C-alpha positions as CSV (number, residue, x, y, z in Angstrom):
1,M,9.7,22.7,-31.5
2,I,12.2,20.9,-29.0
3,H,16.0,21.5,-29.3
4,S,18.5,19.7,-26.8
5,S,20.5,23.0,-26.0
6,R,17.5,24.4,-24.6
7,V,17.5,24.9,-20.7
8,Y,14.8,25.1,-18.6
9,R,13.9,26.5,-15.2
10,Y,11.0,25.0,-13.1
11,S,9.2,26.1,-9.9
12,P,6.5,23.7,-8.1
13,V,5.0,26.8,-6.5
14,H,4.3,28.7,-9.5
15,D,3.5,26.2,-12.3
16,N,0.4,26.8,-13.8
17,S,0.4,24.0,-16.6
18,S,-2.7,22.2,-17.1
19,D,-3.2,18.5,-18.4
20,S,-3.3,19.9,-21.9
21,D,-0.1,21.6,-21.4
22,C,2.4,18.9,-22.4
23,S,4.5,20.8,-25.1
24,E,7.7,22.4,-23.9
25,S,7.8,24.8,-26.9
26,T,5.8,27.0,-24.9
27,P,8.0,29.7,-23.2
28,F,7.7,29.5,-19.6
29,V,7.8,32.7,-17.0
30,S,11.0,32.7,-14.9
31,H,10.2,32.5,-11.4
32,H,12.5,33.2,-8.4
33,S,10.9,31.3,-5.4
34,R,11.6,28.3,-3.1
35,G,11.9,25.2,-5.0
36,Q,13.3,26.4,-8.0
37,L,14.7,23.4,-10.0
38,Y,14.6,24.0,-13.6
39,Q,16.1,26.5,-16.1
40,Q,13.7,28.2,-18.4
41,P,14.1,29.5,-21.8
42,E,14.4,33.0,-22.5
43,D,11.5,34.8,-24.3
44,D,13.8,35.9,-27.0
45,E,15.6,32.6,-27.5
46,P,14.9,31.6,-31.5
47,V,13.1,28.4,-32.0
48,P,15.1,25.9,-33.9
49,K,13.9,24.6,-37.3
50,V,13.2,21.1,-37.0
51,S,13.0,18.4,-40.2
52,P,9.7,17.1,-40.9
53,G,11.2,13.6,-40.2
54,A,11.8,14.5,-36.5
55,D,8.1,15.4,-36.0
56,L,7.1,11.9,-35.1
57,W,9.9,11.4,-32.5
58,T,9.1,15.1,-31.0
59,T,5.5,14.0,-30.6
60,F,6.4,10.7,-28.9
61,R,8.9,12.6,-26.5
62,T,6.3,15.0,-25.6
63,R,3.7,12.5,-25.2
64,L,6.1,10.4,-23.0
65,R,6.7,13.3,-20.6
66,Y,3.0,13.9,-20.1
67,Y,2.0,9.9,-19.7
68,V,5.2,9.3,-17.6
69,P,5.7,12.2,-15.5
70,V,9.2,11.0,-14.4
71,F,10.5,11.9,-17.7
72,R,9.4,15.5,-17.4
73,W,10.9,16.5,-14.1
74,L,13.7,14.1,-13.4
75,P,16.1,15.1,-16.3
76,H,15.8,18.6,-15.3
77,Y,16.1,17.9,-11.4
78,S,18.7,20.3,-9.6
79,M,20.6,19.2,-6.7
80,D,19.3,22.2,-4.8
81,G,16.0,20.8,-4.0
82,F,17.6,17.4,-3.2
83,G,18.0,18.1,0.5
84,H,14.3,19.0,1.1
85,D,13.0,15.8,-0.8
86,F,15.6,13.8,1.1
87,I,14.4,15.1,4.7
88,A,10.8,14.7,3.6
89,G,11.4,11.0,2.3
90,L,13.2,10.1,5.6
91,T,10.4,11.7,7.5
92,V,7.5,10.1,5.9
93,A,9.4,6.7,6.1
94,C,9.7,7.1,9.8
95,L,5.9,7.2,9.8
96,I,5.1,4.8,6.9
97,I,7.2,1.9,8.2
98,P,5.4,1.2,11.5
99,Q,2.0,2.2,10.1
100,S,2.5,-0.4,7.4
101,L,3.3,-3.1,10.3
102,S,0.1,-2.1,11.6
103,Y,-2.1,-2.2,8.8
104,A,-1.1,-5.3,7.7
105,T,-1.3,-7.1,11.0
106,A,-4.0,-5.5,12.9
107,L,-6.4,-4.7,10.0
108,A,-5.6,-7.1,6.8
109,H,-4.8,-10.0,9.0
110,M,-1.7,-10.7,7.4
111,D,2.1,-11.1,7.8
112,P,3.3,-7.6,8.8
113,I,5.7,-8.0,5.6
114,H,3.1,-7.3,3.2
115,G,2.5,-4.0,4.6
116,L,6.3,-3.1,4.2
117,Y,5.8,-4.3,0.4
118,S,2.8,-1.9,0.2
119,A,5.0,0.9,0.8
120,F,7.8,0.0,-1.2
121,I,6.6,-1.2,-4.7
122,P,3.7,1.2,-5.1
123,G,5.7,4.0,-3.8
124,I,8.5,3.6,-6.4
125,L,5.9,3.3,-9.2
126,Y,3.7,6.1,-8.1
127,A,7.0,8.3,-8.2
128,I,7.5,7.4,-11.8
129,L,3.9,7.5,-12.8
130,G,2.1,9.9,-10.3
131,T,1.6,13.7,-11.0
132,S,1.4,14.8,-7.3
133,R,4.3,15.9,-6.0
134,Q,3.6,15.7,-2.3
135,L,1.4,12.5,-2.1
136,S,2.5,9.8,0.1
137,V,1.4,6.3,-1.3
138,G,1.1,3.1,1.0
139,P,-1.4,1.1,2.8
140,E,-4.5,2.8,4.3
141,A,-6.7,1.4,7.1
142,L,-9.9,1.2,4.9
143,V,-8.5,-0.6,2.4
144,S,-6.6,-2.8,4.7
145,M,-9.9,-3.9,6.1
146,L,-11.4,-4.8,3.0
147,T,-8.3,-7.0,2.3
148,A,-8.7,-8.9,5.2
149,I,-12.4,-9.7,4.0
150,A,-11.4,-10.5,0.4
151,I,-8.9,-13.2,-0.7
152,G,-5.6,-12.0,0.6
153,C,-3.2,-10.1,-2.0
154,I,-5.1,-11.3,-5.0
155,I,-7.3,-8.2,-4.1
156,T,-4.4,-5.9,-4.9
157,L,-4.3,-7.0,-8.4
158,F,-7.8,-6.5,-9.1
159,V,-7.9,-3.1,-7.4
160,G,-4.9,-2.3,-9.6
161,L,-6.8,-3.6,-12.8
162,I,-9.9,-1.6,-12.0
163,T,-8.2,1.6,-10.9
164,F,-6.2,1.5,-14.2
165,F,-9.1,1.1,-16.2
166,L,-11.1,3.8,-14.7
167,G,-8.3,6.0,-15.4
168,F,-7.5,4.9,-18.9
169,V,-11.3,5.4,-20.0
170,R,-11.2,9.0,-18.3
171,L,-13.5,8.1,-15.6
172,G,-11.4,10.3,-13.1
173,F,-14.4,12.8,-12.8
174,L,-16.4,10.6,-10.6
175,D,-14.5,11.3,-7.5
176,S,-16.7,14.5,-7.8
177,V,-19.9,12.5,-7.8
178,L,-19.9,11.1,-4.2
179,S,-22.1,12.9,-1.7
180,R,-20.1,14.7,1.2
181,A,-23.0,13.5,3.6
182,L,-22.8,10.0,2.4
183,L,-19.2,10.0,2.6
184,R,-18.9,11.2,6.1
185,G,-21.5,8.8,7.1
186,F,-19.4,6.0,5.6
187,I,-15.8,7.3,7.2
188,T,-17.4,8.2,10.4
189,A,-18.8,4.4,10.6
190,V,-15.2,2.9,9.3
191,A,-13.5,4.8,12.1
192,V,-15.8,3.3,14.8
193,V,-15.6,-0.2,13.2
194,I,-11.8,-0.1,13.3
195,I,-11.9,1.0,17.0
196,I,-14.4,-2.0,17.9
197,E,-12.4,-4.4,16.0
198,Q,-9.0,-3.3,17.6
199,S,-10.6,-3.1,21.1
200,I,-10.4,-7.1,21.0
201,T,-6.6,-6.9,20.8
202,L,-6.1,-3.6,23.0
203,L,-8.1,-5.6,25.6
204,G,-6.2,-8.9,25.2
205,L,-9.6,-10.8,24.3
206,K,-8.1,-12.6,21.2
207,Q,-8.0,-16.2,22.4
208,Y,-11.8,-15.7,23.9
209,A,-13.0,-14.2,20.4
210,D,-11.4,-17.2,18.8
211,E,-13.5,-19.6,21.3
212,A,-16.5,-17.7,21.1
213,G,-16.5,-17.9,17.1
214,I,-15.8,-14.2,16.7
215,G,-13.8,-13.7,13.4
216,E,-13.5,-11.3,10.5
217,E,-16.9,-12.3,9.2
218,S,-18.5,-11.2,12.2
219,S,-20.4,-7.9,12.5
220,T,-19.3,-4.9,14.1
221,A,-22.7,-5.4,16.3
222,E,-21.6,-8.8,17.3
223,K,-18.2,-7.9,18.0
224,L,-19.3,-4.9,20.4
225,V,-21.6,-7.5,22.0
226,F,-18.9,-10.0,22.3
227,I,-16.5,-7.2,24.2
228,T,-19.3,-5.9,26.7
229,H,-19.9,-9.5,27.5
230,N,-16.2,-10.4,28.2
231,L,-14.8,-7.4,29.8
232,G,-14.2,-9.3,33.0
233,H,-11.8,-11.3,30.9
234,I,-9.6,-8.6,29.6
235,H,-5.8,-8.7,29.9
236,V,-4.4,-6.2,32.5
237,L,-0.9,-5.9,31.1
238,T,-2.1,-5.7,27.4
239,S,-4.6,-3.2,28.2
240,L,-2.1,-1.1,30.4
241,V,0.4,-1.1,27.3
242,S,-2.6,-0.4,24.6
243,L,-3.9,2.5,26.9
244,S,-0.4,3.9,27.6
245,S,0.5,3.9,23.9
246,I,-2.5,5.5,22.5
247,T,-2.1,8.1,25.4
248,F,1.6,8.7,24.4
249,L,0.6,9.2,20.7
250,L,-2.4,11.5,21.5
251,C,-0.4,13.4,23.9
252,F,2.5,13.8,21.5
253,S,0.2,14.9,18.8
254,S,-1.6,17.6,20.9
255,I,2.1,18.8,22.0
256,K,2.8,19.4,18.3
257,K,-0.4,21.0,17.5
258,R,0.2,23.5,20.7
259,F,3.7,24.2,19.7
260,T,3.5,25.0,15.9
261,K,6.3,27.2,16.2
262,L,8.8,24.7,17.0
263,S,9.7,23.4,13.4
264,I,12.0,20.5,14.6
265,L,9.2,19.2,16.9
266,Q,6.7,18.9,14.0
267,F,9.0,16.2,12.5
268,V,9.3,14.2,15.4
269,P,8.0,10.6,14.4
270,E,6.0,9.9,17.4
271,I,4.8,6.8,16.1
272,L,8.3,5.4,15.3
273,L,9.3,6.7,19.0
274,C,6.3,4.7,20.3
275,V,7.3,1.5,18.4
276,I,11.0,1.5,19.2
277,L,10.0,2.3,23.0
278,Y,7.5,-0.4,23.6
279,T,9.7,-3.0,21.7
280,V,12.5,-2.0,23.9
281,L,10.5,-2.3,27.2
282,T,9.1,-5.8,26.2
283,A,12.6,-7.1,25.4
284,L,13.7,-5.9,28.5
285,F,11.2,-7.2,30.8
286,R,9.8,-10.2,28.5
287,W,6.5,-9.1,28.9
288,D,5.7,-11.7,26.3
289,K,6.2,-14.3,28.9
290,D,3.4,-12.7,30.9
291,G,0.9,-12.8,28.0
292,L,1.5,-9.9,26.2
293,A,1.2,-10.8,22.3
294,I,4.1,-9.8,20.2
295,L,5.0,-9.5,16.5
296,G,7.6,-12.3,16.5
297,S,9.8,-13.3,13.7
298,M,8.8,-12.0,10.1
299,K,10.0,-13.8,6.8
300,S,11.5,-11.8,4.0
301,G,10.0,-12.2,0.5
302,E,8.9,-10.4,-2.6
303,S,7.1,-7.7,-2.9
304,V,-7.9,11.3,-6.8
305,V,-9.2,14.1,-3.4
306,I,-5.4,14.6,-1.8
307,T,-3.7,15.4,-5.1
308,K,-5.9,18.2,-5.8
309,Q,-5.3,19.6,-2.4
310,Y,-2.0,20.1,-2.7
311,A,-1.7,20.7,-6.3
312,T,-4.0,23.9,-5.6
313,K,-1.6,24.8,-2.5
314,H,1.5,24.6,-4.6
315,N,-0.1,26.1,-7.9
316,Y,0.5,23.1,-10.2
317,S,-2.3,20.6,-12.1
318,V,-2.9,17.3,-11.4
319,S,-4.7,14.9,-13.8
320,P,-7.1,12.6,-12.3
321,N,-7.2,10.2,-15.2
322,R,-3.4,10.0,-14.8
323,E,-3.6,9.6,-11.3
324,L,-6.1,6.5,-11.5
325,V,-3.6,5.3,-14.0
326,A,-0.7,5.6,-11.7
327,M,-2.4,4.1,-8.7
328,G,-3.8,1.4,-10.8
329,V,-0.1,0.5,-12.2
330,A,1.1,0.6,-8.7
331,N,-1.3,-2.0,-7.2
332,I,-0.7,-4.5,-10.2
333,F,2.7,-4.5,-9.5
334,G,2.1,-4.6,-5.7
335,G,-0.3,-7.4,-6.2
336,L,2.3,-9.4,-8.2
337,F,4.9,-8.8,-5.3
338,Q,2.1,-9.7,-2.3
339,A,1.5,-6.2,-1.2
340,I,-1.7,-5.2,0.0
341,P,-3.7,-2.4,-1.9
342,A,-1.9,1.0,-1.5
343,F,-3.5,4.6,-1.9
344,G,-2.8,8.1,-1.1
345,S,-2.7,9.0,2.5
346,L,-3.9,12.7,3.8
347,A,-1.8,12.7,6.8
348,R,1.1,11.3,5.6
349,S,1.0,13.8,2.8
350,K,0.7,16.4,5.2
351,I,4.0,15.4,6.8
352,N,5.6,15.2,3.4
353,D,4.5,18.6,2.5
354,K,5.6,20.1,5.8
355,A,9.1,18.4,5.5
356,G,9.7,20.5,2.6
357,A,8.6,17.7,-0.4
358,R,9.2,19.3,-3.8
359,T,9.0,16.4,-6.3
360,Q,8.0,12.9,-6.6
361,L,11.6,12.1,-5.5
362,A,10.7,12.5,-1.8
363,G,8.4,9.4,-2.3
364,L,10.9,7.5,-4.1
365,I,13.1,8.0,-1.4
366,T,10.8,7.1,1.1
367,A,10.2,3.8,-0.9
368,L,14.1,3.2,-0.7
369,F,14.1,3.8,3.1
370,V,11.4,1.1,3.5
371,L,13.4,-1.5,1.3
372,L,16.2,-1.1,3.7
373,A,13.9,-1.9,6.4
374,I,12.9,-5.0,4.8
375,F,16.1,-6.1,4.5
376,F,17.9,-5.0,7.8
377,L,15.4,-4.1,10.4
378,L,12.8,-6.9,10.4
379,P,14.4,-8.8,13.2
380,Y,14.6,-5.5,15.6
381,F,10.6,-5.8,15.5
382,Y,10.3,-9.3,16.9
383,Y,9.1,-7.8,20.5
384,L,6.9,-5.4,19.1
385,P,3.7,-5.8,21.1
386,K,0.7,-6.2,18.8
387,A,-1.4,-4.0,21.2
388,V,0.8,-1.1,20.3
389,L,0.1,-1.6,16.5
390,A,-3.7,-1.8,17.5
391,G,-3.2,1.5,19.5
392,I,-1.4,3.0,16.1
393,I,-4.5,1.9,14.3
394,C,-7.0,3.3,16.9
395,V,-5.1,6.8,16.8
396,A,-5.3,7.1,13.2
397,A,-9.2,6.0,13.5
398,L,-9.9,8.8,15.8
399,S,-8.5,11.2,13.1
400,L,-11.1,9.8,10.9
401,L,-13.8,11.2,13.4
402,S,-12.2,14.7,13.9
403,E,-14.4,16.3,11.0
404,A,-17.7,14.4,12.0
405,P,-18.7,17.1,14.5
406,H,-18.3,19.9,12.3
407,D,-20.2,18.5,9.5
408,L,-23.0,17.4,11.8
409,K,-22.9,20.9,13.4
410,F,-23.0,22.5,9.8
411,I,-25.9,20.0,8.6
412,W,-28.0,20.9,11.4
413,K,-27.3,24.7,11.3
414,I,-28.6,24.7,7.7
415,Q,-31.4,22.1,9.0
416,A,-30.0,19.8,5.7
417,W,-32.3,17.2,7.0
418,S,-32.1,14.9,3.8
419,D,-28.2,15.2,4.0
420,L,-28.5,14.0,7.4
421,G,-30.8,11.0,6.7
422,L,-28.3,10.0,4.3
423,L,-25.6,10.4,6.7
424,L,-27.3,8.3,9.5
425,L,-28.4,5.7,6.8
426,T,-24.7,4.9,5.5
427,F,-23.5,4.9,9.2
428,M,-25.8,2.5,10.5
429,T,-25.8,0.3,7.4
430,T,-21.9,0.2,7.8
431,I,-22.2,-0.5,11.5
432,M,-24.9,-3.2,11.5
433,V,-24.2,-5.0,8.3
434,S,-20.9,-4.7,7.0
435,I,-18.3,-2.1,5.3
436,E,-19.2,-3.6,2.0
437,A,-22.7,-2.9,2.0
438,G,-21.9,0.6,3.4
439,T,-19.8,1.3,0.6
440,L,-22.6,-0.1,-1.8
441,I,-25.0,2.3,0.0
442,A,-22.6,5.3,-0.4
443,V,-21.8,4.7,-3.9
444,A,-25.5,3.9,-5.1
445,L,-27.0,6.6,-3.3
446,S,-24.5,9.1,-4.6
447,F,-25.3,8.0,-8.1
448,L,-28.7,8.1,-7.7
449,L,-28.6,11.7,-6.3
450,V,-26.7,12.7,-9.6
451,I,-29.4,11.2,-11.7
452,K,-32.2,12.8,-9.6
453,T,-30.3,16.2,-9.8
454,S,-29.9,15.9,-13.6
455,T,-33.6,15.1,-14.4
456,Y,-34.7,17.9,-12.2
457,P,-34.8,21.0,-14.4
458,R,-33.9,24.5,-12.9
459,I,-36.7,26.9,-13.4
460,T,-37.0,30.5,-12.3
461,I,-40.1,32.7,-12.2
462,M,-39.1,36.3,-13.4
463,G,-40.6,39.4,-12.0
464,R,-40.8,42.9,-13.3
465,M,-38.6,45.6,-11.2
466,P,-40.5,48.7,-10.1
467,G,-40.0,51.6,-12.1
468,D,-38.4,49.9,-14.9
469,R,-40.9,48.3,-17.3
470,G,-37.9,46.5,-19.3
471,K,-36.2,45.3,-16.2
472,F,-36.8,41.7,-15.0
473,R,-35.3,39.5,-12.2
474,P,-35.7,36.3,-10.3
475,I,-38.6,36.8,-8.1
476,K,-36.7,34.3,-5.6
477,D,-33.9,36.6,-5.5
478,Y,-35.8,39.9,-5.2
479,P,-38.9,38.7,-2.5
480,G,-41.0,41.5,-2.2
481,I,-39.3,43.8,-5.0
482,A,-39.8,41.9,-8.3
483,E,-43.5,41.7,-8.9
484,H,-45.7,39.1,-10.5
485,I,-47.6,40.5,-13.4
486,D,-51.2,39.4,-13.1
487,G,-52.0,36.7,-15.9
488,V,-48.7,36.6,-17.1
489,L,-46.0,33.8,-16.3
490,I,-42.4,34.6,-17.0
491,V,-40.5,31.5,-17.1
492,K,-36.5,31.1,-17.4
493,V,-35.3,27.6,-17.6
494,E,-31.3,27.9,-16.5
495,E,-30.1,24.9,-18.4
496,S,-30.0,23.2,-21.3
497,L,-33.1,20.4,-21.6
498,F,-32.3,16.9,-22.8
499,F,-34.3,13.6,-22.5
500,A,-33.4,13.3,-18.8
501,N,-34.8,16.5,-17.3
502,T,-37.8,17.2,-19.7
503,G,-40.0,14.7,-17.7
504,Q,-40.7,16.5,-14.9
505,L,-41.0,19.8,-16.8
506,K,-44.7,19.9,-17.2
507,D,-45.4,19.0,-13.6
508,R,-42.8,21.6,-12.3
509,L,-44.5,24.3,-14.6
510,H,-47.8,23.6,-13.5
511,R,-46.9,23.9,-10.0
512,L,-45.2,27.3,-10.6
513,E,-48.5,28.4,-12.5
514,V,-50.3,27.9,-9.5
515,F,-48.1,28.8,-6.6
516,G,-45.2,30.9,-8.1
517,D,-42.8,29.3,-6.1
518,M,-41.6,25.6,-6.0
519,S,-41.2,25.9,-2.1
520,V,-45.0,26.1,-1.7
521,H,-46.4,22.8,-0.9
522,P,-48.8,21.3,-3.7
523,S,-51.4,20.7,-0.6
524,E,-51.7,24.5,-0.2
525,E,-54.5,26.9,-2.1
526,A,-53.7,28.4,-5.3
527,R,-51.9,31.7,-4.7
528,L,-52.1,33.4,-8.1
529,N,-54.8,34.4,-10.6
530,P,-55.2,32.2,-13.6
531,V,-52.5,32.5,-16.0
532,S,-53.4,33.7,-19.8
533,H,-49.9,34.4,-21.3
534,V,-46.5,32.6,-20.9
535,I,-43.3,33.8,-21.9
536,F,-40.4,31.1,-22.1
537,D,-36.9,31.1,-22.4
538,V,-37.1,27.9,-24.3
539,E,-40.1,25.5,-25.6
540,I,-43.2,23.9,-24.4
541,V,-46.6,24.7,-26.1
542,D,-49.0,22.1,-26.8
543,A,-50.2,22.0,-23.3
544,Y,-50.5,25.4,-23.0
545,H,-52.5,26.0,-25.9
546,A,-54.9,23.4,-25.1
547,R,-56.0,25.4,-22.0
548,G,-56.0,28.6,-24.2
549,I,-52.7,30.1,-22.7
550,K,-50.5,31.7,-25.4
551,V,-46.8,31.0,-25.4
552,Y,-43.7,33.3,-26.3
553,F,-40.1,32.8,-26.5
554,V,-37.4,34.9,-25.7
555,K,-33.4,34.8,-26.1
556,L,-33.0,32.4,-28.5
557,R,-29.2,32.0,-28.3
558,D,-28.1,31.5,-32.0
559,N,-29.3,30.7,-35.5
560,K,-28.7,26.9,-34.9
561,S,-31.6,27.0,-32.2
562,R,-33.7,29.0,-34.4
563,E,-33.4,26.5,-37.3
564,L,-33.8,23.6,-34.9
565,I,-37.2,24.9,-33.7
566,I,-38.4,25.7,-37.3
567,K,-37.7,22.1,-38.5
568,S,-39.1,20.9,-35.2
569,G,-42.5,22.6,-36.1
570,L,-42.4,24.2,-32.9
571,W,-42.1,27.9,-34.5
572,E,-45.3,27.4,-36.4
573,R,-47.0,25.8,-33.1
574,A,-46.0,28.8,-31.1
575,G,-47.4,31.3,-33.5
576,G,-44.7,32.1,-35.8
577,E,-42.4,35.2,-35.8
578,S,-44.9,37.2,-33.7
579,H,-44.2,34.8,-30.8
580,F,-40.5,35.0,-30.6
581,F,-38.8,37.9,-29.3
582,R,-35.1,39.1,-28.4
583,R,-35.7,40.3,-24.9
584,T,-38.3,39.6,-22.1
585,A,-39.3,43.2,-22.1
586,D,-40.1,43.3,-26.1
587,A,-42.5,40.2,-25.4
588,M,-44.2,42.2,-22.5
589,E,-44.8,45.3,-24.8
590,F,-46.4,42.8,-27.2
591,I,-48.9,41.3,-24.7
592,E,-49.5,44.7,-23.2
593,R,-50.4,46.2,-26.6
594,E,-52.5,42.9,-27.5
595,S,-54.5,43.2,-24.3
596,V,-55.4,46.9,-24.9
597,H,-56.5,46.0,-28.5
598,L,-58.7,43.1,-27.2
599,S,-60.2,45.3,-24.4
600,D,-61.0,48.2,-26.9
601,G,-62.5,45.5,-29.3
602,E,-64.5,44.2,-26.4
603,S,-65.8,47.7,-25.2
604,Q,-66.8,48.6,-28.7
605,V,-68.7,45.4,-28.9
């Protein structure tokens, strides 16, 4: 039970609690490490007695701390870790503010203020409901593009409702369903789509695009053709500003990667520096009068794969279902306050982690700095060139392409041609049709692959190891060592059989009976002698009996399985007690004795 005088010590680096560990009555182990924020009870501390009437209140408080994590970490928060969270929150704020302006303007085609709302409202709500201590929540490139295609901020509300529903009904496991090849094809295509779309702004071709009817509904291929045909109309000043801003960001990022030992350099917000630099230059030289598009005045108004990565790094657990609920609530309220959809960002979360974020308070501090920007900094972004915002987006898109060469090289190396085909299919669909079509293809094919795998029973052919008559091993794992026994097929089904995967069982067994290996193409000639005996770890009988092949079963797991087999009639069909054995070796001894007996009988005749 819980007592108010009990003191806890908590360390984010060594917290091994799981989702099911939501009771503080379990004594924790004391850790003296970086990020120590809580006091823990001593092992010998007596557990106070609680009256039965307090059980309901105790349960409520325990559940509240589980489902609303802020009530778990904030009451025991220590100021020892505040400095780390504050620096991390400020560092991420310097990145998320210009990013939010860029995503809202260049991708969602909305007023820039809506991007800041997406960094503020969802950021606060995730800090209250989220389970990840390092995740940075705010607008993201892909979702911002989809928002532009949808009905403004209304999509944020629906995104929140759907996400909340997925978490509420505990569908957080679905993040493991999507194929990596399909995701890589989709993400790579999205990066290409972003770069091509932003190229219109980068080259100063927005006016010509409007005149040519090239808009949000146009495909990426149409935009690429338009850009190619209008290279002679590019705006020189806009192109120079775009190219120089992209070069500045890429060079600064490269310097950071090269001088990783300079910790101060790692926290320099190059995106914010870029925004400030070009805003000042545009205001001083009035490049807007020379045709450079600027942000202009802004009105004030109202407003599940990264969490696991940092939870593993810092040895604490996150709940995919509670993460979906937290994101859902954040976007529901964000939609009510005219925000665009917000989700976790890998890049910002990395910076948040490197800056020393210990708890969700770092995200709350980031949101508060965004709020200050909404109230006091908006007028200072008046001369911010839109080309710079487009350049920031392009640099973010290039980061999405960084893992594509590695994945393609790996797929080619292992000759995973089906994965390569899926990757290319998703990529081409997204590029040639639309992002929505690419999303649909990626999700639909991932689910079809899962269904196909679940209906494809894993079957292994066992062979006898030389020198040991009672030792059997998978032939595929011991090629040239484990031996086929002439006339006997020893089959091991390596998973439970159910209605979805039994349909292909007979066909696969027949191929194994003929070829002994599923990798052999059915067009090849038979490689094994006719089979007269089959030994199973599981059940299938009638088809073999009809062909005069005897069937034996080994390794029934428990009495319940045995009882089920008897009730189903399989026990009697298989031949009763004499056809069920504890070990494969026992079944082989029986078959060999029976074969010798038959041979003796035939010789006597």
